[in-house]
C-alpha positions in Angstrom: 18.5 -30.2 -1.1 20.3 -26.9 -0.3 18.0 -23.9 0.1 19.3 -20.7 -1.7 20.1 -17.9 0.7 17.3 -15.6 -0.6 14.8 -18.0 1.0 16.2 -17.1 4.4 14.1 -14.0 4.8 15.4 -11.2 6.9 12.1 -10.2 8.4 8.7 -11.9 8.6 5.5 -10.4 9.7 2.3 -12.4 10.1 -0.7 -11.0 11.8 -4.4 -10.2 11.7 -4.8 -6.6 10.5 -7.8 -4.5 11.5 -8.1 -1.2 9.8 -10.4 1.5 8.7 -9.8 3.9 5.8 -10.9 7.6 5.4 -10.6 10.3 2.8 -8.1 12.8 3.9 -9.2 16.4 4.6 -5.6 17.7 4.9 -2.1 16.4 5.4 -0.8 17.0 8.9 2.5 19.0 9.2 5.9 17.6 10.1 5.6 14.1 8.6 8.3 12.5 6.6 7.5 11.2 3.1 8.2 7.6 2.1 8.1 6.6 -1.6 6.3 3.3 -2.2 6.1 1.3 -5.4 3.9 -1.8 -5.4 2.8 -4.4 -7.9 0.2 -7.1 -7.7 1.5 -10.5 -8.8 -1.7 -12.5 -8.2 -5.2 -11.7 -6.9 -8.8 -12.8 -6.7 -11.8 -11.5 -4.9 -10.5 -12.2 -1.3 -6.8 -12.8 -1.7 -3.8 -10.9 -3.1 -0.1 -11.4 -3.5 2.0 -8.3 -4.0 5.5 -6.9 -3.9 6.3 -3.5 -2.3 9.5 -1.4 -2.7 10.1 1.3 -0.1 12.4 4.2 -1.0 14.2 1.9 -3.4 16.1 0.5 -0.3 13.9 -2.2 1.1 11.3 -4.6 -0.3 8.6 -7.0 0.8 6.3 -9.6 -0.6 2.9 -9.9 1.1 0.0 -12.4 0.9 -3.3 -11.0 2.2 -6.6 -12.7 2.8 -9.7 -10.7 3.4 -11.7 -11.9 6.4 -14.4 -9.2 6.5 -14.8 -5.5 5.7 -12.2 -4.3 8.2 -10.0 -7.4 8.9 -7.4 -9.3 6.9 -4.7 -11.8 7.6 -1.4 -10.8 6.3 1.9 -12.6 5.8 4.8 -10.3 4.8 8.4 -11.1 4.2 11.4 -8.9 3.4 13.2 -9.9 0.2 16.3 -8.6 -1.6 15.7 -5.4 -3.5 16.9 -6.9 -6.9 14.3 -9.6 -6.6 11.6 -7.1 -5.8 12.6 -5.0 -8.8 12.3 -8.0 -11.1 8.9 -8.9 -9.6 7.7 -5.3 -9.9 8.7 -5.3 -13.6 6.9 -8.6 -14.3 3.3 -7.1 -14.1 1.5 -4.0 -15.3 -0.9 -4.0 -12.2 1.1 -1.5 -10.2 1.0 1.8 -8.4 3.2 4.4 -6.8 2.4 6.6 -3.9 3.8 8.7 -1.1 3.2 7.5 2.4 3.3 9.4 5.6 3.3 7.5 8.9 2.0 8.8 12.2 -0.1 7.7 15.2 -3.4 8.6 16.8 -4.4 7.5 20.3 -1.9 4.7 20.1 -3.0 3.4 16.7 -0.8 3.4 13.6 -1.9 5.7 10.8 -0.7 5.4 7.2 -1.5 8.5 5.0 -1.3 7.8 1.3 -1.0 10.4 -1.5 -1.5 9.1 -5.0 -0.3 10.8 -8.2 -3.9 11.3 -9.4 -4.6 13.4 -6.3 -6.4 10.8 -4.3 -5.5 10.9 -0.6 -6.5 8.6 2.2 -5.7 7.8 5.9 -5.7 4.2 7.0 -5.9 3.6 10.8 -4.8 0.2 12.1 -6.3 -0.7 15.4 -6.7 -3.4 18.0 -9.6 -2.0 20.1 -12.5 -0.5 18.2 -12.0 3.0 17.2 -14.1 5.6 19.0 -12.4 8.8 17.9 -10.8 9.5 14.5 -8.2 12.3 13.8 -9.6 15.6 12.6 -7.7 15.2 9.3 -9.9 12.3 8.4 -13.1 12.9 6.3 -15.6 10.5 4.9 -15.1 6.8 5.8 -14.2 4.7 2.7 -13.5 1.3 4.4 -14.4 -1.4 2.0 -15.0 1.0 -0.9 -13.5 -0.9 -3.8 -12.7 2.4 -5.7 -10.2 3.2 -2.9 -8.4 -0.2 -2.7 -4.8 -0.2 -3.7 -5.5 -3.1 -6.0 -8.2 -1.3 -7.9 -6.2 1.9 -8.1 -3.3 -0.2 -9.6 -5.8 -1.9 -12.1 -7.1 1.5 -13.1 -3.5 2.8 -13.7 -2.9 -0.2 -16.0 -6.0 0.6 -18.0 -5.4 4.4 -18.0 -1.9 3.8 -19.3 -3.1 1.5 -22.0 -1.2 -1.4 -20.8 -2.2 -5.0 -20.7 -0.6 -7.7 -18.6 1.3 -8.9 -21.7 2.8 -5.6 -22.9 5.7 -3.4 -21.6 6.1 -1.5 -18.4 3.7 0.8 -16.8 5.2 3.8 -15.0 3.7 6.7 -13.2 5.2 10.1 -12.6 5.3 10.6 -8.9 5.2 14.2 -7.5 6.2 14.7 -3.9 4.0 17.4 -2.3 4.7 19.8 0.5 4.3 18.3 4.0 1.6 20.8 5.1 -0.3 20.9 1.8 -4.1 20.9 2.1 -5.8 18.2 0.1 
């Protein structure tokens, strides 16, 4: 049996991911915005399968399994953008956000700004965090109201969509890089 070329993924990432999440006090200056659209294709209490489209130029599918409050195993594969767009349109459980990437004490930091005004900083680490950046506020690690999946579910309900009806779209404003939140 011949395997279609789209099964020959360009990039594969598999890892154990340790991260903590915080409300954002302010957005640091000088960061470049990245537009992200993501949709949840399947999920349950501890597992999720999603598609993510970055700046309408690259796309990934990811399978995540929750191990504990701060740790997940993640398997992520780059896929063709046209396949990602098709998957994205196949569900109403989706969200859009602007992401800013930076580092703090050698740890990767993803800052997310959502259209509803929610902002968060997620710090991925290998060795336990002792210090956190001054732009981080209250810790929200494990808080279900701040999970991307629950934000996407809430978007689906807010927009009056069910999983069997048309598309859910969200207006997505890009803010100033140095805007206080």
